[in-house]
N, C-alpha and C positions, 0 to 999 in steps of 0.2 A: 280490787281492793275495795271493801265495802268503806263508801262515805257514812258520813252522820250518823256513826254507830249509837244505839239506842244502850241507854245504862237503867241499870236494878238501882234500887235507893239505895240498897248497901255498896254499890258501887259508886253512885253519884255522891255518896255521904265519905267515901274515902278521898275519892280525887281530888274532890271540892276543900276536906280538912274542917268540916262540919262533920256530928255527928247523925245519924239516923233518926233520931228525935228529931234534931232541931232541922234536918230538910223536912222532914213530916210538917213542922211546927209553920217551918215557908210555904208550903203549899195548903195549909189551913188556912193562913193570912190571904193567900190569894195572888201569893209573887211568885210562884211556880205553878207548872204545870205539867202532869204526865197521863198518861193512856194506858191502855192494856199493855202493848209493846215495850212500857219504859219512857224513861225522861232521854229527852233529844239533845244536842251539846249544847245550843243555847241558854239552858238550863242552869248548866254546870257555870258558866257566863253569870248568869244573874245572881246564884249562890258564892259566886267570887266576890262579887258587886257587894252584895249582902252582909259577908263574913269583912269586907274592910271596912263599913261603917259601923260594923259592928265590935271591932275591935279599937278604935275610937270612942266609943258609945258607952262602953262597958256592960258591952252585953247584949246577943242577940233577941232576947225576949222585949227588951223596953223599945228596942229597935221596929220588932213588928208591932207591937203594940201602937206606937208612935203613926206606923205607915197605914194599917189597917182604920187610926181613929179619922186619918184626912183620907182617906177610898186611894191615897196611889197605889199605879200601878205599874209592873214592868209587859204587861201584855206585850202593848205593841215595841219593845225595844229593840227585837230584830229589825224591823225595818230601818230606822235608825244605823246601824252596822253595815259596812261592805260587808259581801258575801267571801266566806272564808272556804267553801266547799265541802263544810262539813268536817265534825273529830271521823276519828279513823280507830280503827282495832289492832292500834298499834302504838307504839309509844317513837319518840327520838333512839332511847336505848335500846329496841327491838329495830329498828332499819340498822344504826351506824353500830352497834354494839360496842366492845371495846376498839373501835375503831380510834386512829389518833383525828380522825375529821371529827368527831365527837368533840373531840377538846378543841378541833378550831370553830366548829358550829358555833358552840360556845363562847371562846370568845369573841367572835363576830359580832355575836345577838347584843353581848356587854357592850362591844364598839357604837352599835348603832342605839344604846341609848333604853333600849327595850327590857321590859321585864323578864327576867329568866324566865326559861323553860324547864318545866320538870324533865327530865330524861326520860321519866318511868309514867308520867303522865299518856294518856292517847293526845297524839298527836291531829291537828289540823290539814285538812287537805293544801290547802295553799300555803301552809309553811315546808310541809315536803316537797313540794314542786319548787317550791323556794333554795333550800337547800340541796334539790338536785341540781338544779339550774349551778349556783358556788360551787358544789363539786365538779362540775365540769369544765368552771375557770382555773381549777387546778392545776390544768396541763399549761398553760400560762407560766405557769412555772416562776410565780412573782413572789417577793419576798411577804413574809406574814406580815409584818407594817407596811405594807405599803398598800394590801390586800386592807387592812386595818380603817390608815389612814381613808382611803376611798369609800368604804361602808361609812364612815364618821361622815365624811365631808354630803356624801349623798341624803343619809339618814337627819342629818341637821336641815340642809334645808327643804327635804319632805315633810320633818316634824313642824316647822316655820307655817307649811302652808296649809297642814291638816288644821292647824289651830285658827288660822285666819277663815278658812272654809267652814270651820265650826261653829267658832265666835260669830262670821257673818251671822249663818244660819236662826242662830239664837239670839241675837239680836235686835232681827229685820222680823223672822217669816214669825219665828216664837208670839212676839207680843201680837201680831196684825191676829193671828189667829186665836188668842184668847181674848183680843176685844172683841170678834164678830161672832165666835161660837160661844168662846166660854172656857173655863178650865176643868171641864170634866171628861168625862169617856168618850164624849161625842168630840169634845176640841183636840184630844191624843191622838183619836181616830183621822181625823182630818189633818195633824199634822205628821202620823206615820205614812198617809197617801203622800205627803207632797215629800217626804224622807225616801219613799220608794222609788220616786221619781230623782230626786236631786242626787242621791249618793250613785249611783251609777253615770250619771251628768258628769261630777265632781269626778270619779276615777278616769271616765273617757278624757276628760279633757287634759286634767294632770299629766294623762300617758300621753297625749299628744302634745302639749307642752316641751316634755322631755325628750322625745323625740326628735322633734323644730331644733331645739336647744344641741342636743345631740349630734344631731344634720351639721349645722352650721360650723361648730368646732372640728369636725373631722374635715370640714370642706375649706375650711380656714388653714386648719393643717396640710391639707395636700396643695392649697395654692400655694403655702412658704416652701415645700419641695418643689415645686415648679418655678417657682421663682430663683431659688438656690443654683439649679441648672442652666436658665437660659441667664442670670444674671442681673443683676440690681435694678430696679424701673420705677415707678414712681409711688408703687407702693409702700407702704411705711409699717409693715403687718411686724416688723423684726426691729424698727427701728426702739430708739429708746419712749418707754410712755412717760404721760403726765399724769403727773398724782395732785392730787386738786382735795383740800379738806374745805367740807363749808358745815359753819354750825348757825345758829340761833342765837342773836342777841338781848339778851332779860329773858331768857326763857323762865329761868326760877323764878322770878320775880313774876311773870306773868303768870302760870301755872300754881303761885302761892296759895290765892284764893281761890282756884277752880279744884284744887287736891291732886288726887293720884288719877280719878277718874279726867277732870280739866285735862293735866298733863297727856293722858294717853290719847288723845281727840288730837292737843296739839302736834304730838312725836306721829300718828298715822297719818294726818294733814300732810306734814311736812316730808313723812317718806313719800306719798303719792308725788308730789310735787319733784321733789329730787332725782326719782325714777324717771318721772315722765320725761323732765329737761336734758339729764344727761343722754338717756336716749337718743333722743330728737337730736342729740348734735355726737353724734355716734361713740356713745363714752358709755359707761358701767357702774352702778351703785358696789364698791365692793364690799361695804358693810354699812351700818348704820349704828349710829352710838345715841340714840337719842333725840338729844337736840341737834345731832352732825351727823357728820356723814361724810366715807373717806371716797373719791371716783378716781375712776382712772378712763385715762382718755390716750386715743393715739396719736394725737394730733393737738398742737399747741392750740390753732383754728376751733377747734371743737371745745376742748376746756377754756377758752377763754368766752364764749361766746356761751356758751350752757352758763358758766359762773356769771357772767353780766345779768341773763337773762332771770337768774334766779336770784340775783340783787335786786332785780327790779319788780320781778312777779310773785315773792310772797306776802310784801306787804295789800298789795291787792288781793291778793287770796283769805287776806284776817289773817295772816301771821306775823311772826316779830321780824324785823329787818333781819338781813344773815350778811354777813363776811365769809372772803373765798383767802385761803393763799395755797398756791400750787410752785411746785416744784417739777424739773424734769432731770431722769438720771434714769439709770440701772436701778432695779427690785428684784429680791427674792417671791417668789409666789410659792403659798404651804397653804393648804387645807382651806384653799378659796379666799384668803386673805396675802398681802402684801409688806414684805419688810426689807429694813436696810436704810441706808441715810437718807437716799432720795425721801422717805415717803417720813422719814423725822424731821426734814427741812422743812417737805411743805405743811406740818403739822406748826413747826415755829414759826411760819410765814402765816399761817394761818391765825396764830397767837398775836401774833403783832398789828394784823391788819384790822381799821376803828371800823364799825356798823356801817354796811354800807360800802365797804370798799374789796376790791378785788386786787390784792398784790401777787405779783407773777417773780418769782426770781430772773435771772439774763437766761440762765441756763434753757427754761420754756421759750421764749425766743428764738434762738439758736439762727439759723439763719433767715427767719421771717419775721424782717424785722419791720414788714408794712402788711399789716393783716387789714383788708376790706373793713372800713367800717369804726375801725379800734381805733383808738388815740392810746398811744402806749407811751406813760410820762416818766423818764426813769427820775428817780428821787434819793437815791446815792446807796451808798453801801453800811446798809446795817448787821449790827452786833446783834447774833441773837442766843439764846439762852440754848449751851449745850450744843452749838453749832463753833466748831474749833475755829472758823475762818468767818469774815465781814461777809455778808451778800449781797450782788446787789440787787434790788429789785425796783420792779416799773409797776404804776398805781395804772389799770387798764379802765377805759371811759368807754363810751359810746360817741361817735361822732357827730355831732348835733346836726343835722340839715335843716336848711331852711324851711 
């Protein structure tokens, strides 16, 4: 199976959706490179980018003229991209033909949020490897909607990681190179050299992180099975979780002066603080809500200590004050999110809390009426919007030592 297929100009034009004349014009502008053996797969990627820009700019000719005058080059593009294994002299249709699996692959690609793959265009080697791996999982006989759910959840987590990783490089590394070397071919070459080291490192770290998380959840399920066999013990893996909502107070007013960029900076710093504090106390962030977050904890002590730390630490980190509301009970987990009345009540308690307060329902305490270092003041039953019955609330505080 030959990888990194070479294209003639006619074939490159056909696959890219441009004319042969347009392909030649891109080459004359220095944005495309071929040799006596033809054009490599990366040149197709360049043409697809240029075609996309041309579609929004009223044609290819003005785009090429502006890029030529600006001295813009795509020479180093390949260094910034993850390795694809090259293009193959075969298409998805060649591999799968009219098999029902072709329709399933296309559905999985859509659920992942990836651009559609032309089933008659040359296939990338790593795409083929992924589709063959997915094909082997058909033996599990999972319902199609379950497979789509798994792909969608995995893809969204990785999409967000990729977005953060690229933005980190663009916002921090690129300006440093341009400041020291300049925005010219030498600067592009320096960036490309860094990218050639950075991209493989990012892929390796991302793969390692996923493997460690996968290991953690597999072992957690095995531990739960063992506990079911030997009887209940001290572990609370299967007990009702605590759901907490935290949000920043005055976020809208704070970011009004700073605009969208200021809001993004505050939200990013808030995210870092919330993730760190939740993990420190055995919890996790279920989802981020811009100026707020939903957290999950296995124990009341973990939820209360993390919440009180956030209330105290966010202002010291230069962020607005926050408030927290928490409730404990069964939840429904779907696509990485949590649903049910427990979630709704926790959100309403959060709405009721004042800036700097940590309010929890009586259900959070359960049998844990005395948590070391905490004062839990009962404030009475409160009617909450959308909750049919009053909820007994407690205000949590740190016990001050002399």
